[in-house]
BALOBA-259879 format. One line per 10 residues: their letters; for each residue x, y, z of C-alpha. Coordinates in steps of 0.25 Angstrom, whole numbers, m for minus. Layout:
A> X,Y,Z | ...
end
This chain:
XXXXXXXXXX> 499,106,647 | 493,118,641 | 486,129,649 | 473,122,646 | 469,109,639 | 456,102,637 | 455,88,632 | 441,85,627 | 436,97,635 | 443,93,648
XXXXXXXXXX> 456,99,654 | 467,89,653 | 481,86,648 | 480,71,645 | 475,63,633 | 474,48,632 | 486,40,627 | 477,34,616 | 474,48,611 | 476,47,596
XXXXXXXXXX> 482,61,595 | 493,56,604 | 494,42,597 | 493,47,582 | 492,62,582 | 478,59,577 | 471,73,579 | 472,88,575 | 475,101,583 | 473,116,582
XXXXXXXXXX> 481,127,588 | 472,139,591 | 477,153,593 | 469,160,604 | 468,175,607 | 461,182,619 | 455,169,623 | 449,165,609 | 454,155,599 | 457,161,585
XXXXXXXXXX> 452,155,572 | 445,144,580 | 435,140,569 | 447,138,559 | 454,129,569 | 441,121,571 | 439,119,557 | 453,114,554 | 451,105,566 | 438,100,560
XXXXXXXXXX> 444,98,546 | 456,90,552 | 446,81,560 | 439,78,547 | 451,74,540 | 457,66,551 | 443,59,553 | 444,64,568 | 429,64,573 | 430,77,582
XXXXXXXXXX> 418,85,583 | 419,94,595 | 422,106,588 | 413,115,596 | 418,110,609 | 433,111,605 | 430,126,601 | 425,129,615 | 437,122,621 | 446,130,612
XXXXXXXXXX> 439,143,615 | 439,140,630 | 454,137,631 | 457,149,623 | 451,158,633 | 453,149,646 | 457,156,659 | 453,169,666 | 462,177,656 | 463,170,642
XXXXXXXXXX> 477,172,636 | 478,182,625 | 484,171,616 | 484,156,618 | 484,144,609 | 473,133,610 | 477,119,604 | 467,109,600 | 469,94,598 | 459,85,592
XXXXXXXXXX> 462,70,591 | 455,58,587 | 455,54,602 | 460,42,610 | 463,30,602 | 453,18,603 | 463,8,598 | 477,7,594 | 481,11,580 | 480,23,570
XXXXXXXXXX> 466,20,566 | 455,26,575 | 443,18,578 | 434,30,575 | 428,30,589 | 439,39,595 | 434,52,603 | 442,64,598 | 451,71,608 | 451,86,609
XXXXXXXXXX> 462,94,616 | 462,109,618 | 473,116,625 | 477,131,627 | 492,135,626 | 499,148,629 | 502,157,617 | 517,154,612 | 527,165,615 | 534,173,605
XXXXXXXXXX> 532,185,596 | 521,182,586 | 525,193,576 | 540,189,574 | 543,184,560 | 547,169,561 | 560,162,556 | 555,150,548 | 563,139,540 | 560,126,533
XXXXXXXXXX> 559,114,542 | 567,101,539 | 555,93,543 | 544,90,532 | 529,88,533 | 524,75,528 | 513,76,517 | 499,71,520 | 487,77,513 | 478,70,523
XXXXXXXXXX> 484,78,535 | 487,91,527 | 482,104,534 | 478,97,547 | 483,101,560 | 484,86,565 | 492,82,577 | 504,75,569 | 514,86,570 | 527,79,571
XXXXXXXXXX> 533,85,558 | 530,99,565 | 537,94,578 | 549,90,570 | 550,103,562 | 550,111,575 | 561,102,581 | 569,105,568 | 566,120,568 | 579,127,568
XXXXXXXXXX> 583,137,579 | 577,151,576 | 567,146,567 | 552,149,571 | 545,140,561 | 549,130,551 | 542,128,537 | 539,113,534 | 539,106,521 | 531,95,516
XXXXXXXXXX> 538,81,512 | 536,86,498 | 544,99,501 | 534,109,501 | 533,120,512 | 520,117,520 | 521,127,532 | 527,129,546 | 529,119,557 | 518,126,564
XXXXXXXXXX> 512,136,554 | 508,138,540 | 517,147,530 | 514,157,520 | 524,163,510 | 525,174,500 | 534,176,488 | 532,185,476 | 520,178,472 | 512,180,485
XXXXXXXXXX> 508,172,498 | 507,157,498 | 506,146,508 | 509,131,507 | 498,121,503 | 495,111,514 | 488,100,506 | 499,90,510 | 503,93,524 | 504,105,534
XXXXXXXXXX> 493,112,543 | 483,121,537 | 484,132,548 | 472,140,553 | 480,153,551 | 484,148,537 | 470,147,533 | 467,161,539 | 479,167,530 | 473,160,518
XXXXXXXXXX> 459,165,520 | 464,179,523 | 472,179,510 | 460,174,502 | 450,184,508 | 443,192,497 | 441,204,507 | 452,203,517 | 450,210,530 | 464,217,529
XXXXXXXXXX> 470,220,515 | 479,209,509 | 488,212,498 | 489,198,493 | 480,187,487 | 477,173,492 | 488,165,498 | 492,154,489 | 492,140,494 | 502,132,487
XXXXXXXXXX> 514,122,488 | 527,129,493 | 541,125,491 | 553,128,499 | 560,133,487 | 550,145,487 | 555,150,500 | 566,159,495 | 556,167,487 | 547,169,499
XXXXXXXXXX> 547,184,504 | 537,182,515 | 531,171,524 | 523,169,536 | 518,157,544 | 504,156,551 | 498,148,562 | 487,152,572 | 497,156,583 | 507,164,574
XXXXXXXXXX> 496,169,565 | 504,175,553 | 519,175,557 | 529,180,547 | 541,173,543 | 553,182,545 | 564,172,539 | 561,160,531 | 571,149,530 | 582,159,533
XXXXXXXXXX> 578,170,524 | 571,183,530 | 558,187,524 | 556,202,524 | 541,202,521 | 529,199,529 | 518,207,521 | 509,195,519 | 509,192,534 | 506,206,538
XXXXXXXXXX> 494,207,528 | 488,194,533 | 490,198,548 | 482,210,545 | 472,202,539 | 471,193,550 | 471,204,561 | 460,211,553 | 451,198,553 | 451,196,568
end
């Protein structure tokens, strides 16, 4: 059990065996970075959760209560940790009948838990390679942080020794992103990132990077234009001179080697980090 867990607002570590999150993965989750007792980018997390609930027709409405619980756990204890992670799970709730189809009368379950910040050097460049595990395409679920993560589990099980993260392809052979991150790449034409209209997760940090690159008056100077969002194929990797991955725990994390080839540049990543730092 985590350092602190609330299930529908009460401390606990058990859910019903009829819980649809357990039975079918019927729900969504958010992983929230917390610094000095405060959750970062909370409105963005709640907005993504709200959009996900709408798309899954999941009747969750307690966003204000959820925000209060997240904030409370982020600063829990007499001395809040400098950094921690708060995870949120919102499911459709305990099933009222057997079978995939809900009755519509289920009561959503919310689970909020605080976890220690993972160990490791947050600035060290990552060693990244392509995964042998592919992502199935489904536009109905594309972009959502839903609870069905077996493809990512398999990708982590297949991750080679010495590799920090793996890039996953769709079943159509396009690069989508990391198993737990989004990816940005740069070649002689500039900076680009994969489209996520068929599969993949639209990360909060990915959205912040796209916003920073499109700002008309950036807080810190950027020497490049808007990031292009397009289809990306593995055949393009030999021409990539810089790459980085993003998630709310890593922030913007440079890739030092990509599929066995060293990448010497991290200019785009440095510029974006300065932009993010200046915006705090």
